[in-house]
N, C-alpha and C positions, 0 to 999 in steps of 0.2 A: 572560434572560441578560443581565449587564452587563460592560462593560469586556473584551471577548473577541468571537472571531468565530463568529457564531451558526452552529451545525452544523443543518441541516435537509435533509429530502427536497425533491427539485425540487417547484417548484408547478405545477399543472396548470393549463390556461387557464380550465377551469371554475371552479377554486377561486378563482383570481385575479380573474376578472370578478365573482364573487359577493361577495368580500370588497370590491373595489373600489366596487360599488355601494353596499355598506352604508357604506363610508367617506365616499364622495361626499354622500350623503344627510345624513350626520351632521355634515359638515364646519362648517358655520355655527355649528353649537352648540358646537363645540369651541374655535373662536378668538374671543375677545372683545376688545374694544378696549382693554382693559387687561391681557389676558393675556400671558404670555410666548410667544415663537413657536418651536416646534420645528422644527428644520431637520435633514435628511439630506443628505450628499454622494455622489456617484458618480463615481468617478474622482479618486484621490489622485495626481496628478501634479503637474507644474511649477505649474500655475495652480490646481489643487484645493487644494494647500497654502497657497497665497496666500489663497483664499477661507476658508480655515479660520482663518487668522491674523487676517483682517478681522473674521470673524464672532465671535471670541473677544473683540473690544473693544466689541462691540454689547451693552449691558446688558439689552436685552429679548429676547435669544435664547439658545436652549439648542441645542447640537449633540447630537443624539440617535442619529444613525447615520451610519456612513460605510462605502462599499461599494466593493469593487475586487476583480477577478478575479485579482490577484497578491497572495498572501497577506502577503508581507513589507511592503507598502505598507499594508494594513489595520491591522497590528500598530504600524507606524511612526506612522500616523494616531492610533491610539488612544493612543499615548504622548504625542504631540504636543498632542492636545486635552486631555488630564489630567482627564477627567471619568468618575468611575465609571458614570454613568448612559448614556454612549454605547454603542451596540451596534456592533459590526463585522458586517458580512455580506459573503457571497461571491455571493449571488443579490439583486439588486435588487427582486426581486418581493416577497420577504419584508419588505424595508424598506417596501415601499408598502403593505404590511398593517399597518403600525404606525400606529394612529390618533393617536398623540400627535405625530407628523411632519406639519405642515402645508404645508409646502415643501420642495422638493428643488433641489438645485443640481446640474446635468449638467456635469462637466468631463471628460468621456471623449474618445475620439477620434472624428473628426466623423461617421463611418458610424453612429454609434449615437444622435446627438443627436435625430433626429426620432423614432424609434420609443420611447425612453426618455421624451420629452417627450410623446408622445400616450398612451403607457400611465399616466404620472403623471397627466395630465388625466383619464384615466377612473378613477383611484382616488381623485379629489379633492384631489389636490395642486396647489399653485401651483408654477410652475417658474421657475427662472433657468437658462437653457441658453447655455453657451459659444458663441462664434463659431468658425467660420462655422456658421451654423445649419443648414444643409442640405448634403447630398452631390450632390443632383440637383433640379432645379425643383419636381417635383410634391410633393416632401417637405414643402416650404412650405405648399403649399395643404392638405395632410393636417393640419399642425400647426395650422393656423388653424382649421381644421374641427372638430379636438379642443378647442382653447380655447374656441371659441364654444358648443359643444355641451355642455361641462361648466362653462361660466362661470369659467374659470381666469383667473388673473393669470399671464401668462407674459412673461418679460423676457428679452432678449437680450443677450449680453455684449458689445456694442459702446458700451463705456460713455463713450468719449472725448466724446460729443456732451454729456455732464453737464458738461464744463468751462465756467466761466463765460466764458473766453476765446473758446470756440466760439460760444457764445450771443451774445457782443459781436460777433463777426465776422459773424454771420448777420444781425444787426440792420443793420449797416453795409452789408453787400451788399445786402439787401432794400430798403434805403432809396433805393437807385438813384444813392448817391454817386459810385461808380466807374464809372457809366455802364453800358453793356449788357455783362455777362459772357457772352464768347462763346466762351472757351477755359479749361479747366481741366486741369491736369497734375499728376501723382504720379508718384513713382518710389520704388523699393526696391532699394538696391545694398549688396552686401557681396561678400567674396571668400573664399571657403571651399575653393578648389582645393587638392588634387585630389577633395575630397569627404571624405564619412564611410566610405569603404572599402567592401568587399564582405563579406556574411556568408553562410556555407554553410546549406544545408538541413539541419535537424537536429531532434532531438526538442525540444519546449518544456520549460523547467524544470517539475520536478516539482510545485512550488508555483504554477504559472500556468497558470490554466484557459483554454487557448488557444482552445478551441471556444466558450466563452462571450464570448471578448474578439472574435471574428470575428462573433458575432452574426447579423445578417442579410447581412453580407458574404458573397462567394464563398468556398467552401473552398480554401485555399490550403496547401501545406507551410509549415512554420514555419521562419522565419528571425529572427534577432535583430532585424533592422532592420523587419520585419513585427510589430512590437509596440510595445514602450515608446517613445515620443518619435518615433523615427524613421518612424513609420507615415505620416506626412504627405508623404512623397516617393512615395507609391504610390496609383494612381488608385482602387484598390478602397476606400480609406479616407479620401481627401482630394482637394482640387483643387490641392495645391502652394502656392506661395507667393502665387498670384493670390487664393486664398480665405484662407489663412492670414494673410497682411499687408493684403490688399486691403479685407478686411471693415470695419477700423477707418476707413480714410480714405474709402471709397467710401459708408459710412454717413453721414459728416459732409456729403459732398457733396450726397448727396440730400436731406438735411435742410435744409442751409443754402440749396440752390438750389431747394428745394420741387419736386423733379423727381419723377415716378412711375416713370419707368422709360425705357429707350432705344428707339428704332425701329430701330437698326442697330448690330451688334456685328461687328467685324472684329480677328482677332488672328493674329500668327505667332510663330514660336519653336520651342523644343523642348530637347533635351538634347545641348547643343553642346560642353559643355568639362569637366564633372565625370565623374570616372572612378570610379563607384561602382555600386551597385545600384538607384539611384532611377529612377523613371520620369517625375516630374512634370518641367516646364521648368526648366532653370537660365539660360535665356534667353527672355523673353517680352516682347513689345510688343502692346498693344490700344488699340484705339480705339472708342468708343461716340459715336452721334450721338443727342442728346436733343431732343426737339421743344420749341417755344416754345407760348404761348398763341394760341389761334384761328388754327392753322395757320402761325404765324411760325417762323422757325427759332429754335431753343433755344440750346444750345451744344454743344460737342465735348470730351469727356472723354479724354485720353491718359494711359496707363499704361506704365512702362518698368520691367521686372524684371530685374536681373542677379545671379548668384550667383557669378561667378568674375571680377568686377572692381568694385572699390569705388569708382572716380572718380565723384562726384556732380556733378550739374548742379544748377540751382535748384530743380528738382522733388524733389531728394535732401534738401531743407531741410523740405519739408512739401507742404501743398496749395497751389499756385499758381493763383489766381484772376486772370484777365487780362480787363480791362475797357477800354472805349473811352476812359476818363478817368483811371483808375488801376488798380493792382494791389494784391493782398493775398495774403501768404504766411503760411500758418496751419499752426502746430505746437503746439498748445495755446495758448501766445501767439501774436500775430500782428504783421505789419509792413505798413504800408500805404505805396505810392509813388504818386507822381503819374505820369502820362503828360504829355510835353509836346507842344504842337501848333505847327504852323507857322502864323502870321499869315495869310502866303499859303501855302496848300498847293503851290502850284507851285514855291516853291523847294526843295522835297524832290526834285524830278526831277532826275536828272543832267545836267550841262551839256554834258560832253566838249568839243568844238569849237563848242558853240554850235548852237542849233536854227535851221533855215531860216524863212523867213518863214512865218507862220501858227502856230508852235508855243508852248509855254507862254511866258508872260511873267513873268521874273523881277523882284524888286525887292529893296530893301535891309532889308526888315523881317525879323525873325528869328523866335525861338521863345517861347513862354510856357507855363508849367505850368497844367494843366487843374484842378489843385487846390492853389491856393498854399498852403494850411495844411499840405500835406504834402510840399512842395517849396520850395528856395529858386528864385525866377524866375531864368531863363537868358536874357540878352539877347544880341543878335547874332545872326548867322548861323553856319553852320559846324555840323558833328555833325550826326548823324542822329536823328529823334525817337525817345523811348524813356522809361524812367523815369529820375526824377530825386529826389534827396533820400531822404526816407523817415521814417517815424514809427511808433514800437512801441505796441502796445496790448495790452491783455487780461491774462489770468493764465495762468502756464505750467501745464500739465497733465502729469502724471506719465507721459510715454510709456513709459518703461521705469522699474521700480521703483529707487530709489537715486539718482535724478537730480533729485528735489525738485519741488514744485510740488503742485497739487492732486492728491488721490488719487481719482481719478475711478471707480476699480474698486470702492472702497468706498462711494462716493457713489451708484454705480448699485444697490449691493445694498441700500443703505439706502432708495432710492427703492422698490425691490421689496418690501422688509418694509413698508414705509408702505401701500403699494398693497395689500398683503395684507389689511390692516385696512380701509383706505377702500373697497376694491373700485373705486377709480378707474384710469383708464387710465396706464400708466407711461410715462415718456420714451421708454424704448428697447423696444417692445413688438413681439409676435410678427410682426405684419404688416410692421412695419418692417424686420425681420431678413429676412423673405421677400423683399422688393423689392431688398435690397442682395444677397441671395445671386443673385437672377435676374441681375443685371449681371455678376457674376463667373462664373457657369455659362455665360452667353451667350459669353463671352470664351474659355472653354475649349472650348466645343463648335466655336467657328469654328476654334480652332487645330486640333483634331483632325479636322475636315471639310476644311481647307484653303480655305476661302470664307467670305465674309460671311454672316451671318444676320440676317435682317429679323424684327422682333418686334413685337406689338401690345401696348402695355403695360396697355390697357384689357381686353382679352379674355385677356391672359396667354397668348399662343399664337403660335407662329412662324407666319410668313407664307410660303407658297409652297415648302416644303421638308419633305417627310415624313421624311426621313432626320433631320433636325435636330429635328424635332418629337418623334420617337421617343427622342432621347435625354434628354428631359425627364423620362423615368423609367426606373426600373430594378428588377428583380425583387428581392425579399428572398428569402434562403435559409430553407428549412424549418427549424424550425416557425414561424419569426417573421413569415412571409408571412400565416399564420392568425391570429396576434395583431394584426396590423395590420387585416385585413379584418373582424375581430370588432368593431373600435372605430369605423373611419372608413369612408366610400365612397372607394374606390380606382378 
């Protein structure tokens, strides 16, 4: 059937796994180096539509399937794609049985990301899964397990590290030019007060398969906000702005700093100001401690989130990397500023009425920049040490579509398609997405527990806190729990 929604009976687990095994075994014979690549999309929402728009520009890709549990969106997607060969699906399992589809893009709500990826890997499909990759920590372990078991290319939608400006910034920081980077700061600020309102419990629309939408999540009465788009303000389906926005910047930070994971996470906040039916924080501050090499201190990452006040500080401009000799602010492109140093550091100590005998020894020397190429020299005394001057670098990345610059979202998909052919490791791989998710989940775990959480980044386990360790996993609702256990070891 073409250019319509496929009407099918529900797929049984036995039938799906049988078809998946056949598809996986024949995959390498389907896709050749010069063949066109067949792609299917699951979740035709805000980002799903953007993915379709990008794929339509690729001259080596055929969009052969689109799946959504809200029928009007499937119909709209088919019209937007405009290809009679494209099949609309209401059940992703039927799409996975289509041997002409070699890769799937998963742009659903967060609570579906892991299971859809795992089942796609078992069906022999390569996967592009949107961020945040997981809802809880253990899902990332299961996704890696499935990707390795079935030899799949799995890319995560943390595309901003694809930007040439980000790559330039990484080289500069790793060169040691800025000295030791000991502090990194990020922030996300907006004002949507009083919020998105409250929606009553009611029956879901007749053309919306709410039970399929819930999938592995707990069964809850339908509210309009527990559905399309606004799902991200409910813990059952998302981690709030920490995982929604944090994924992009924390991914870049881990990559640039070559950090595996934190050893400590602390977070505070909650629902302080918004007057709606959301659950996730509208105010959240988090701090993570990252170790250095050979037992040395690494760096501290701070994140601040506000949903009811948009006044921004430096962190609102992007990632702020603070070094002993200089600083870098990164938001696609970047700006470097030099720290200034006192020739005699004791001149920085306040004088007040003067130190008694034996105190600091002042002189008439002033300050100078650590990095003259990034700042005009500052002579004389007076003023406190800090950043001076500045120099821009890099290429702007399109953080929000319509602002210009490199299209890193399209670049990330291009990398995925190319790696589907070459079978090489993509830049934004499933293991990278797992490590980024761990950082964010630890912050939310700390917030819920009201205490710091210690973490072993090598063993990927909580240290000395059984309650926190238990939060690393959640049960899937039947029958999806059986689907999971049939594919990976839980």
